[in-house]
PDBQT receptor file of N, H, CA, C and O in Angstrom, charges set to zero:
ATOM      1  N   MET A   1      -2.081  67.652 -47.408  1.00  0.00    +0.000 N 
ATOM      2  CA  MET A   1      -1.983  67.304 -46.267  1.00  0.00    +0.000 C 
ATOM      3  C   MET A   1      -1.480  65.935 -45.837  1.00  0.00    +0.000 C 
ATOM      4  O   MET A   1      -2.228  65.001 -46.124  1.00  0.00    +0.000 OA
ATOM      5  N   THR A   2      -0.105  65.583 -45.063  1.00  0.00    +0.000 N 
ATOM      6  H   THR A   2       0.502  66.342 -44.829  1.00  0.00    +0.000 HD
ATOM      7  CA  THR A   2       0.807  65.301 -44.294  1.00  0.00    +0.000 C 
ATOM      8  C   THR A   2      -0.084  64.181 -43.634  1.00  0.00    +0.000 C 
ATOM      9  O   THR A   2       0.135  63.029 -44.008  1.00  0.00    +0.000 OA
ATOM     10  N   GLY A   3      -0.601  64.294 -43.140  1.00  0.00    +0.000 N 
ATOM     11  H   GLY A   3      -0.779  65.230 -42.837  1.00  0.00    +0.000 HD
ATOM     12  CA  GLY A   3      -0.975  63.818 -41.619  1.00  0.00    +0.000 C 
ATOM     13  C   GLY A   3      -2.521  64.362 -41.355  1.00  0.00    +0.000 C 
ATOM     14  O   GLY A   3      -3.238  65.156 -41.965  1.00  0.00    +0.000 OA
ATOM     15  N   GLY A   4      -2.751  63.310 -39.781  1.00  0.00    +0.000 N 
ATOM     16  H   GLY A   4      -2.168  62.666 -39.286  1.00  0.00    +0.000 HD
ATOM     17  CA  GLY A   4      -4.254  63.642 -39.667  1.00  0.00    +0.000 C 
ATOM     18  C   GLY A   4      -4.182  63.498 -38.276  1.00  0.00    +0.000 C 
ATOM     19  O   GLY A   4      -3.042  63.531 -37.812  1.00  0.00    +0.000 OA
ATOM     20  N   ALA A   5      -5.537  63.275 -37.136  1.00  0.00    +0.000 N 
ATOM     21  H   ALA A   5      -6.463  63.248 -37.513  1.00  0.00    +0.000 HD
ATOM     22  CA  ALA A   5      -5.956  62.815 -36.200  1.00  0.00    +0.000 C 
ATOM     23  C   ALA A   5      -7.049  62.642 -36.212  1.00  0.00    +0.000 C 
ATOM     24  O   ALA A   5      -7.961  63.448 -36.395  1.00  0.00    +0.000 OA
ATOM     25  N   PHE A   6      -7.099  60.515 -35.828  1.00  0.00    +0.000 N 
ATOM     26  H   PHE A   6      -6.358  59.860 -35.680  1.00  0.00    +0.000 HD
ATOM     27  CA  PHE A   6      -8.224  59.912 -35.766  1.00  0.00    +0.000 C 
ATOM     28  C   PHE A   6      -8.907  60.314 -34.137  1.00  0.00    +0.000 C 
ATOM     29  O   PHE A   6      -8.429  59.727 -33.167  1.00  0.00    +0.000 OA
ATOM     30  N   VAL A   7     -10.085  61.383 -33.924  1.00  0.00    +0.000 N 
ATOM     31  H   VAL A   7     -10.474  61.860 -34.713  1.00  0.00    +0.000 HD
ATOM     32  CA  VAL A   7     -10.188  61.707 -32.417  1.00  0.00    +0.000 C 
ATOM     33  C   VAL A   7     -11.404  60.919 -31.539  1.00  0.00    +0.000 C 
ATOM     34  O   VAL A   7     -12.358  61.630 -31.223  1.00  0.00    +0.000 OA
ATOM     35  N   VAL A   8     -11.420  60.227 -31.338  1.00  0.00    +0.000 N 
ATOM     36  H   VAL A   8     -10.645  59.650 -31.595  1.00  0.00    +0.000 HD
ATOM     37  CA  VAL A   8     -12.557  59.421 -30.621  1.00  0.00    +0.000 C 
ATOM     38  C   VAL A   8     -13.519  60.328 -29.787  1.00  0.00    +0.000 C 
ATOM     39  O   VAL A   8     -13.125  61.445 -30.122  1.00  0.00    +0.000 OA
ATOM     40  N   VAL A   9     -14.547  60.524 -28.898  1.00  0.00    +0.000 N 
ATOM     41  H   VAL A   9     -14.866  59.617 -28.625  1.00  0.00    +0.000 HD
ATOM     42  CA  VAL A   9     -15.734  61.130 -28.467  1.00  0.00    +0.000 C 
ATOM     43  C   VAL A   9     -16.604  60.234 -27.333  1.00  0.00    +0.000 C 
ATOM     44  O   VAL A   9     -17.818  60.243 -27.537  1.00  0.00    +0.000 OA
ATOM     45  N   GLU A  10     -16.145  59.465 -26.170  1.00  0.00    +0.000 N 
ATOM     46  H   GLU A  10     -15.159  59.458 -26.004  1.00  0.00    +0.000 HD
ATOM     47  CA  GLU A  10     -17.484  58.559 -25.567  1.00  0.00    +0.000 C 
ATOM     48  C   GLU A  10     -17.724  58.872 -24.363  1.00  0.00    +0.000 C 
ATOM     49  O   GLU A  10     -17.006  58.951 -23.366  1.00  0.00    +0.000 OA
ATOM     50  N   GLY A  11     -18.991  59.073 -24.582  1.00  0.00    +0.000 N 
ATOM     51  H   GLY A  11     -19.575  59.008 -25.392  1.00  0.00    +0.000 HD
ATOM     52  CA  GLY A  11     -19.587  58.622 -23.145  1.00  0.00    +0.000 C 
ATOM     53  C   GLY A  11     -21.231  58.665 -22.956  1.00  0.00    +0.000 C 
ATOM     54  O   GLY A  11     -21.917  58.606 -23.976  1.00  0.00    +0.000 OA
ATOM     55  N   PRO A  12     -21.767  58.751 -21.873  1.00  0.00    +0.000 N 
ATOM     56  CA  PRO A  12     -22.726  58.427 -21.948  1.00  0.00    +0.000 C 
ATOM     57  C   PRO A  12     -24.050  59.029 -22.730  1.00  0.00    +0.000 C 
ATOM     58  O   PRO A  12     -24.009  60.233 -22.980  1.00  0.00    +0.000 OA
ATOM     59  N   ASN A  13     -25.112  58.356 -23.098  1.00  0.00    +0.000 N 
ATOM     60  H   ASN A  13     -25.145  57.378 -22.894  1.00  0.00    +0.000 HD
ATOM     61  CA  ASN A  13     -25.907  59.400 -23.612  1.00  0.00    +0.000 C 
ATOM     62  C   ASN A  13     -26.822  60.097 -22.782  1.00  0.00    +0.000 C 
ATOM     63  O   ASN A  13     -27.390  59.767 -21.741  1.00  0.00    +0.000 OA
ATOM     64  N   GLY A  14     -26.852  61.539 -23.732  1.00  0.00    +0.000 N 
ATOM     65  H   GLY A  14     -26.390  61.807 -24.578  1.00  0.00    +0.000 HD
ATOM     66  CA  GLY A  14     -27.199  62.857 -23.200  1.00  0.00    +0.000 C 
ATOM     67  C   GLY A  14     -26.286  63.603 -22.630  1.00  0.00    +0.000 C 
ATOM     68  O   GLY A  14     -26.775  64.679 -22.287  1.00  0.00    +0.000 OA
ATOM     69  N   VAL A  15     -25.140  63.501 -22.371  1.00  0.00    +0.000 N 
ATOM     70  H   VAL A  15     -24.742  62.626 -22.649  1.00  0.00    +0.000 HD
ATOM     71  CA  VAL A  15     -24.106  64.381 -21.995  1.00  0.00    +0.000 C 
ATOM     72  C   VAL A  15     -23.635  65.580 -23.253  1.00  0.00    +0.000 C 
ATOM     73  O   VAL A  15     -22.993  66.484 -22.719  1.00  0.00    +0.000 OA
ATOM     74  N   GLY A  16     -23.727  65.693 -24.078  1.00  0.00    +0.000 N 
ATOM     75  H   GLY A  16     -24.248  64.959 -24.512  1.00  0.00    +0.000 HD
ATOM     76  CA  GLY A  16     -23.498  66.411 -25.017  1.00  0.00    +0.000 C 
ATOM     77  C   GLY A  16     -22.298  65.959 -26.186  1.00  0.00    +0.000 C 
ATOM     78  O   GLY A  16     -21.667  66.771 -26.862  1.00  0.00    +0.000 OA
ATOM     79  N   LYS A  17     -22.186  64.829 -26.232  1.00  0.00    +0.000 N 
ATOM     80  H   LYS A  17     -22.699  64.169 -25.682  1.00  0.00    +0.000 HD
ATOM     81  CA  LYS A  17     -21.191  64.617 -26.957  1.00  0.00    +0.000 C 
ATOM     82  C   LYS A  17     -21.692  65.443 -28.824  1.00  0.00    +0.000 C 
ATOM     83  O   LYS A  17     -21.320  66.454 -29.421  1.00  0.00    +0.000 OA
ATOM     84  N   THR A  18     -22.505  64.514 -29.083  1.00  0.00    +0.000 N 
ATOM     85  H   THR A  18     -22.807  63.693 -28.599  1.00  0.00    +0.000 HD
ATOM     86  CA  THR A  18     -23.280  65.203 -30.726  1.00  0.00    +0.000 C 
ATOM     87  C   THR A  18     -22.933  66.645 -30.246  1.00  0.00    +0.000 C 
ATOM     88  O   THR A  18     -21.723  66.644 -30.473  1.00  0.00    +0.000 OA
ATOM     89  N   THR A  19     -23.229  67.950 -29.696  1.00  0.00    +0.000 N 
ATOM     90  H   THR A  19     -24.212  67.950 -29.511  1.00  0.00    +0.000 HD
ATOM     91  CA  THR A  19     -23.277  69.234 -29.505  1.00  0.00    +0.000 C 
ATOM     92  C   THR A  19     -21.561  69.276 -29.249  1.00  0.00    +0.000 C 
ATOM     93  O   THR A  19     -21.123  70.205 -29.929  1.00  0.00    +0.000 OA
ATOM     94  N   ALA A  20     -20.632  68.698 -28.623  1.00  0.00    +0.000 N 
ATOM     95  H   ALA A  20     -20.987  67.944 -28.071  1.00  0.00    +0.000 HD
ATOM     96  CA  ALA A  20     -19.568  69.282 -28.609  1.00  0.00    +0.000 C 
ATOM     97  C   ALA A  20     -18.772  68.967 -29.710  1.00  0.00    +0.000 C 
ATOM     98  O   ALA A  20     -18.097  69.927 -30.083  1.00  0.00    +0.000 OA
ATOM     99  N   VAL A  21     -18.518  67.191 -30.827  1.00  0.00    +0.000 N 
ATOM    100  H   VAL A  21     -19.066  66.412 -30.524  1.00  0.00    +0.000 HD
ATOM    101  CA  VAL A  21     -18.454  67.289 -31.431  1.00  0.00    +0.000 C 
ATOM    102  C   VAL A  21     -18.130  68.554 -32.987  1.00  0.00    +0.000 C 
ATOM    103  O   VAL A  21     -17.061  68.928 -33.470  1.00  0.00    +0.000 OA
ATOM    104  N   ALA A  22     -19.434  68.862 -33.335  1.00  0.00    +0.000 N 
ATOM    105  H   ALA A  22     -20.303  68.557 -32.942  1.00  0.00    +0.000 HD
ATOM    106  CA  ALA A  22     -20.639  70.178 -33.690  1.00  0.00    +0.000 C 
ATOM    107  C   ALA A  22     -19.869  70.849 -33.749  1.00  0.00    +0.000 C 
ATOM    108  O   ALA A  22     -19.479  71.284 -34.832  1.00  0.00    +0.000 OA
ATOM    109  N   ALA A  23     -19.172  71.313 -32.205  1.00  0.00    +0.000 N 
ATOM    110  H   ALA A  23     -19.489  70.959 -31.325  1.00  0.00    +0.000 HD
ATOM    111  CA  ALA A  23     -18.766  72.561 -31.902  1.00  0.00    +0.000 C 
ATOM    112  C   ALA A  23     -17.366  72.760 -32.497  1.00  0.00    +0.000 C 
ATOM    113  O   ALA A  23     -16.918  73.672 -33.192  1.00  0.00    +0.000 OA
ATOM    114  N   LEU A  24     -16.851  71.730 -32.058  1.00  0.00    +0.000 N 
ATOM    115  H   LEU A  24     -17.214  70.990 -31.493  1.00  0.00    +0.000 HD
ATOM    116  CA  LEU A  24     -15.366  71.553 -32.396  1.00  0.00    +0.000 C 
ATOM    117  C   LEU A  24     -15.015  71.263 -33.660  1.00  0.00    +0.000 C 
ATOM    118  O   LEU A  24     -13.799  71.195 -33.836  1.00  0.00    +0.000 OA
ATOM    119  N   ALA A  25     -15.825  71.034 -34.767  1.00  0.00    +0.000 N 
ATOM    120  H   ALA A  25     -16.814  71.090 -34.624  1.00  0.00    +0.000 HD
ATOM    121  CA  ALA A  25     -15.799  70.659 -36.405  1.00  0.00    +0.000 C 
ATOM    122  C   ALA A  25     -15.951  72.183 -36.681  1.00  0.00    +0.000 C 
ATOM    123  O   ALA A  25     -15.216  72.707 -37.518  1.00  0.00    +0.000 OA
ATOM    124  N   ASP A  26     -16.868  72.904 -36.014  1.00  0.00    +0.000 N 
ATOM    125  H   ASP A  26     -17.465  72.478 -35.334  1.00  0.00    +0.000 HD
ATOM    126  CA  ASP A  26     -17.061  74.107 -36.900  1.00  0.00    +0.000 C 
ATOM    127  C   ASP A  26     -15.774  75.132 -36.226  1.00  0.00    +0.000 C 
ATOM    128  O   ASP A  26     -15.290  76.080 -36.844  1.00  0.00    +0.000 OA
ATOM    129  N   LEU A  27     -15.581  74.936 -35.581  1.00  0.00    +0.000 N 
ATOM    130  H   LEU A  27     -15.974  74.166 -35.079  1.00  0.00    +0.000 HD
ATOM    131  CA  LEU A  27     -14.053  75.729 -35.047  1.00  0.00    +0.000 C 
ATOM    132  C   LEU A  27     -12.584  75.435 -35.839  1.00  0.00    +0.000 C 
ATOM    133  O   LEU A  27     -11.746  76.178 -36.350  1.00  0.00    +0.000 OA
ATOM    134  N   LEU A  28     -12.714  73.875 -35.666  1.00  0.00    +0.000 N 
ATOM    135  H   LEU A  28     -13.395  73.272 -35.251  1.00  0.00    +0.000 HD
ATOM    136  CA  LEU A  28     -11.485  73.632 -36.892  1.00  0.00    +0.000 C 
ATOM    137  C   LEU A  28     -11.625  73.667 -37.745  1.00  0.00    +0.000 C 
ATOM    138  O   LEU A  28     -10.509  73.556 -38.251  1.00  0.00    +0.000 OA
ATOM    139  N   ARG A  29     -12.919  73.842 -39.110  1.00  0.00    +0.000 N 
ATOM    140  H   ARG A  29     -13.826  73.932 -38.699  1.00  0.00    +0.000 HD
ATOM    141  CA  ARG A  29     -13.296  74.141 -40.285  1.00  0.00    +0.000 C 
ATOM    142  C   ARG A  29     -13.460  75.229 -40.446  1.00  0.00    +0.000 C 
ATOM    143  O   ARG A  29     -13.882  75.589 -41.545  1.00  0.00    +0.000 OA
ATOM    144  N   GLY A  30     -13.118  76.479 -39.115  1.00  0.00    +0.000 N 
ATOM    145  H   GLY A  30     -12.775  76.187 -38.222  1.00  0.00    +0.000 HD
ATOM    146  CA  GLY A  30     -12.864  78.073 -39.662  1.00  0.00    +0.000 C 
ATOM    147  C   GLY A  30     -11.641  77.912 -39.115  1.00  0.00    +0.000 C 
ATOM    148  O   GLY A  30     -11.105  78.845 -38.516  1.00  0.00    +0.000 OA
ATOM    149  N   GLU A  31     -11.164  76.934 -39.229  1.00  0.00    +0.000 N 
ATOM    150  H   GLU A  31     -11.599  76.177 -39.715  1.00  0.00    +0.000 HD
ATOM    151  CA  GLU A  31      -9.738  77.333 -38.984  1.00  0.00    +0.000 C 
ATOM    152  C   GLU A  31      -8.636  76.917 -40.701  1.00  0.00    +0.000 C 
ATOM    153  O   GLU A  31      -7.441  76.947 -40.994  1.00  0.00    +0.000 OA
ATOM    154  N   SER A  32      -9.964  76.561 -41.430  1.00  0.00    +0.000 N 
ATOM    155  H   SER A  32     -10.935  76.537 -41.192  1.00  0.00    +0.000 HD
ATOM    156  CA  SER A  32      -9.720  75.577 -42.740  1.00  0.00    +0.000 C 
ATOM    157  C   SER A  32      -9.032  74.336 -41.807  1.00  0.00    +0.000 C 
ATOM    158  O   SER A  32      -7.810  74.309 -41.665  1.00  0.00    +0.000 OA
ATOM    159  N   VAL A  33      -9.374  73.933 -41.562  1.00  0.00    +0.000 N 
ATOM    160  H   VAL A  33     -10.367  73.955 -41.678  1.00  0.00    +0.000 HD
ATOM    161  CA  VAL A  33      -8.768  72.333 -41.031  1.00  0.00    +0.000 C 
ATOM    162  C   VAL A  33      -9.733  71.518 -41.948  1.00  0.00    +0.000 C 
ATOM    163  O   VAL A  33     -10.480  72.236 -42.612  1.00  0.00    +0.000 OA
ATOM    164  N   PRO A  34      -9.911  69.870 -42.168  1.00  0.00    +0.000 N 
ATOM    165  CA  PRO A  34     -10.667  69.875 -43.158  1.00  0.00    +0.000 C 
ATOM    166  C   PRO A  34     -11.107  68.850 -41.626  1.00  0.00    +0.000 C 
ATOM    167  O   PRO A  34     -10.395  68.590 -40.656  1.00  0.00    +0.000 OA
ATOM    168  N   VAL A  35     -12.269  68.526 -41.862  1.00  0.00    +0.000 N 
ATOM    169  H   VAL A  35     -12.847  68.738 -42.650  1.00  0.00    +0.000 HD
ATOM    170  CA  VAL A  35     -12.817  67.350 -40.958  1.00  0.00    +0.000 C 
ATOM    171  C   VAL A  35     -14.541  66.342 -40.771  1.00  0.00    +0.000 C 
ATOM    172  O   VAL A  35     -15.627  66.702 -40.317  1.00  0.00    +0.000 OA
ATOM    173  N   LEU A  36     -14.190  65.349 -41.214  1.00  0.00    +0.000 N 
ATOM    174  H   LEU A  36     -13.308  65.057 -41.583  1.00  0.00    +0.000 HD
ATOM    175  CA  LEU A  36     -14.946  64.456 -40.788  1.00  0.00    +0.000 C 
ATOM    176  C   LEU A  36     -15.282  64.075 -39.821  1.00  0.00    +0.000 C 
ATOM    177  O   LEU A  36     -14.511  64.010 -38.864  1.00  0.00    +0.000 OA
ATOM    178  N   VAL A  37     -16.773  63.631 -39.749  1.00  0.00    +0.000 N 
ATOM    179  H   VAL A  37     -17.399  63.684 -40.526  1.00  0.00    +0.000 HD
ATOM    180  CA  VAL A  37     -17.701  64.127 -38.206  1.00  0.00    +0.000 C 
ATOM    181  C   VAL A  37     -18.109  62.162 -38.956  1.00  0.00    +0.000 C 
ATOM    182  O   VAL A  37     -18.575  61.775 -40.028  1.00  0.00    +0.000 OA
ATOM    183  N   THR A  38     -17.844  61.766 -38.274  1.00  0.00    +0.000 N 
ATOM    184  H   THR A  38     -17.465  62.080 -37.403  1.00  0.00    +0.000 HD
ATOM    185  CA  THR A  38     -18.750  59.882 -37.636  1.00  0.00    +0.000 C 
ATOM    186  C   THR A  38     -19.313  59.414 -36.845  1.00  0.00    +0.000 C 
ATOM    187  O   THR A  38     -18.903  59.506 -35.689  1.00  0.00    +0.000 OA
ATOM    188  N   ALA A  39     -20.033  58.987 -37.031  1.00  0.00    +0.000 N 
ATOM    189  H   ALA A  39     -20.366  58.913 -37.971  1.00  0.00    +0.000 HD
ATOM    190  CA  ALA A  39     -21.248  58.111 -36.020  1.00  0.00    +0.000 C 
ATOM    191  C   ALA A  39     -20.860  56.491 -35.936  1.00  0.00    +0.000 C 
ATOM    192  O   ALA A  39     -20.405  55.847 -36.881  1.00  0.00    +0.000 OA
ATOM    193  N   GLU A  40     -21.124  55.990 -34.658  1.00  0.00    +0.000 N 
ATOM    194  H   GLU A  40     -21.493  56.513 -33.890  1.00  0.00    +0.000 HD
ATOM    195  CA  GLU A  40     -20.747  54.568 -35.070  1.00  0.00    +0.000 C 
ATOM    196  C   GLU A  40     -22.570  54.104 -34.456  1.00  0.00    +0.000 C 
ATOM    197  O   GLU A  40     -23.260  54.618 -33.576  1.00  0.00    +0.000 OA
ATOM    198  N   PRO A  41     -22.748  53.329 -35.082  1.00  0.00    +0.000 N 
ATOM    199  CA  PRO A  41     -21.994  52.713 -36.135  1.00  0.00    +0.000 C 
ATOM    200  C   PRO A  41     -21.897  53.222 -37.729  1.00  0.00    +0.000 C 
ATOM    201  O   PRO A  41     -22.906  53.615 -38.315  1.00  0.00    +0.000 OA
ATOM    202  N   SER A  42     -20.655  53.179 -38.333  1.00  0.00    +0.000 N 
ATOM    203  H   SER A  42     -19.836  52.860 -37.857  1.00  0.00    +0.000 HD
ATOM    204  CA  SER A  42     -20.218  54.514 -39.534  1.00  0.00    +0.000 C 
ATOM    205  C   SER A  42     -19.943  53.781 -40.686  1.00  0.00    +0.000 C 
ATOM    206  O   SER A  42     -18.749  53.493 -40.769  1.00  0.00    +0.000 OA
ATOM    207  N   ALA A  43     -20.401  53.517 -41.293  1.00  0.00    +0.000 N 
ATOM    208  H   ALA A  43     -21.371  53.751 -41.226  1.00  0.00    +0.000 HD
ATOM    209  CA  ALA A  43     -20.786  53.522 -42.975  1.00  0.00    +0.000 C 
ATOM    210  C   ALA A  43     -19.809  53.842 -44.204  1.00  0.00    +0.000 C 
ATOM    211  O   ALA A  43     -19.466  53.195 -45.194  1.00  0.00    +0.000 OA
ATOM    212  N   SER A  44     -19.507  55.126 -43.711  1.00  0.00    +0.000 N 
ATOM    213  H   SER A  44     -19.785  55.651 -42.907  1.00  0.00    +0.000 HD
ATOM    214  CA  SER A  44     -18.039  55.951 -44.310  1.00  0.00    +0.000 C 
ATOM    215  C   SER A  44     -16.686  55.207 -44.676  1.00  0.00    +0.000 C 
ATOM    216  O   SER A  44     -16.109  54.296 -44.082  1.00  0.00    +0.000 OA
ATOM    217  N   ARG A  45     -16.346  55.917 -45.900  1.00  0.00    +0.000 N 
ATOM    218  H   ARG A  45     -16.815  56.657 -46.383  1.00  0.00    +0.000 HD
ATOM    219  CA  ARG A  45     -15.267  54.776 -46.363  1.00  0.00    +0.000 C 
ATOM    220  C   ARG A  45     -14.120  54.981 -45.624  1.00  0.00    +0.000 C 
ATOM    221  O   ARG A  45     -13.102  54.423 -46.033  1.00  0.00    +0.000 OA
ATOM    222  N   LEU A  46     -14.036  55.854 -44.337  1.00  0.00    +0.000 N 
ATOM    223  H   LEU A  46     -14.863  56.308 -44.004  1.00  0.00    +0.000 HD
ATOM    224  CA  LEU A  46     -12.911  55.972 -43.905  1.00  0.00    +0.000 C 
ATOM    225  C   LEU A  46     -13.338  54.942 -42.633  1.00  0.00    +0.000 C 
ATOM    226  O   LEU A  46     -12.397  54.238 -42.267  1.00  0.00    +0.000 OA
ATOM    227  N   ALA A  47     -14.734  54.723 -41.827  1.00  0.00    +0.000 N 
ATOM    228  H   ALA A  47     -15.498  55.295 -42.124  1.00  0.00    +0.000 HD
ATOM    229  CA  ALA A  47     -14.481  53.686 -41.730  1.00  0.00    +0.000 C 
ATOM    230  C   ALA A  47     -14.289  52.160 -41.715  1.00  0.00    +0.000 C 
ATOM    231  O   ALA A  47     -13.844  51.366 -40.886  1.00  0.00    +0.000 OA
ATOM    232  N   ALA A  48     -14.802  52.060 -42.959  1.00  0.00    +0.000 N 
ATOM    233  H   ALA A  48     -15.163  52.705 -43.632  1.00  0.00    +0.000 HD
ATOM    234  CA  ALA A  48     -14.065  51.263 -43.769  1.00  0.00    +0.000 C 
ATOM    235  C   ALA A  48     -13.249  50.356 -43.970  1.00  0.00    +0.000 C 
ATOM    236  O   ALA A  48     -13.226  49.128 -44.056  1.00  0.00    +0.000 OA
ATOM    237  N   SER A  49     -12.192  51.709 -44.061  1.00  0.00    +0.000 N 
ATOM    238  H   SER A  49     -12.211  52.706 -43.991  1.00  0.00    +0.000 HD
ATOM    239  CA  SER A  49     -10.478  51.680 -44.064  1.00  0.00    +0.000 C 
ATOM    240  C   SER A  49      -9.408  51.155 -42.819  1.00  0.00    +0.000 C 
ATOM    241  O   SER A  49      -8.219  50.841 -42.875  1.00  0.00    +0.000 OA
ATOM    242  N   CYS A  50     -10.361  51.203 -41.693  1.00  0.00    +0.000 N 
ATOM    243  H   CYS A  50     -11.327  51.458 -41.648  1.00  0.00    +0.000 HD
ATOM    244  CA  CYS A  50      -9.745  50.872 -40.307  1.00  0.00    +0.000 C 
ATOM    245  C   CYS A  50      -9.685  49.356 -40.763  1.00  0.00    +0.000 C 
ATOM    246  O   CYS A  50      -8.634  48.714 -40.745  1.00  0.00    +0.000 OA
ATOM    247  N   GLY A  51     -10.800  48.883 -41.137  1.00  0.00    +0.000 N 
ATOM    248  H   GLY A  51     -11.653  49.405 -41.151  1.00  0.00    +0.000 HD
ATOM    249  CA  GLY A  51     -11.187  46.817 -41.267  1.00  0.00    +0.000 C 
ATOM    250  C   GLY A  51     -11.962  46.788 -39.343  1.00  0.00    +0.000 C 
ATOM    251  O   GLY A  51     -12.154  47.613 -38.450  1.00  0.00    +0.000 OA
ATOM    252  N   PRO A  52     -12.156  45.405 -39.547  1.00  0.00    +0.000 N 
ATOM    253  CA  PRO A  52     -13.475  45.243 -38.799  1.00  0.00    +0.000 C 
ATOM    254  C   PRO A  52     -12.762  46.214 -36.561  1.00  0.00    +0.000 C 
ATOM    255  O   PRO A  52     -11.646  46.421 -36.085  1.00  0.00    +0.000 OA
ATOM    256  N   ALA A  53     -13.831  46.388 -36.161  1.00  0.00    +0.000 N 
ATOM    257  H   ALA A  53     -14.737  46.219 -36.548  1.00  0.00    +0.000 HD
ATOM    258  CA  ALA A  53     -13.480  46.503 -34.860  1.00  0.00    +0.000 C 
ATOM    259  C   ALA A  53     -13.271  45.275 -34.326  1.00  0.00    +0.000 C 
ATOM    260  O   ALA A  53     -13.865  44.258 -34.683  1.00  0.00    +0.000 OA
ATOM    261  N   ARG A  54     -11.866  45.385 -32.887  1.00  0.00    +0.000 N 
ATOM    262  H   ARG A  54     -11.383  46.212 -32.597  1.00  0.00    +0.000 HD
ATOM    263  CA  ARG A  54     -11.368  43.962 -32.651  1.00  0.00    +0.000 C 
ATOM    264  C   ARG A  54     -11.214  44.578 -30.833  1.00  0.00    +0.000 C 
ATOM    265  O   ARG A  54     -10.909  45.615 -30.244  1.00  0.00    +0.000 OA
ATOM    266  N   PRO A  55     -11.560  43.455 -30.578  1.00  0.00    +0.000 N 
ATOM    267  CA  PRO A  55     -11.968  43.346 -29.018  1.00  0.00    +0.000 C 
ATOM    268  C   PRO A  55     -11.183  44.159 -28.029  1.00  0.00    +0.000 C 
ATOM    269  O   PRO A  55     -10.025  44.208 -28.446  1.00  0.00    +0.000 OA
ATOM    270  N   ALA A  56     -11.274  44.647 -27.195  1.00  0.00    +0.000 N 
ATOM    271  H   ALA A  56     -12.215  44.608 -26.856  1.00  0.00    +0.000 HD
ATOM    272  CA  ALA A  56     -10.584  45.401 -26.254  1.00  0.00    +0.000 C 
ATOM    273  C   ALA A  56      -9.452  44.030 -25.470  1.00  0.00    +0.000 C 
ATOM    274  O   ALA A  56      -8.668  44.319 -24.567  1.00  0.00    +0.000 OA
TER     275      ALA A  56
């Protein structure tokens, strides 16, 4: 793999973010696209490699 994307899904509680992310991940995996789903706060290696969050 030579590239990738970091996709963020934001929204208020109860609007279906988790459901939408799961459906998208399943769709991408069905096309043999590697997917890593995380949630905030994340203790994954990917999140750790991004460094600390910066204020907007």
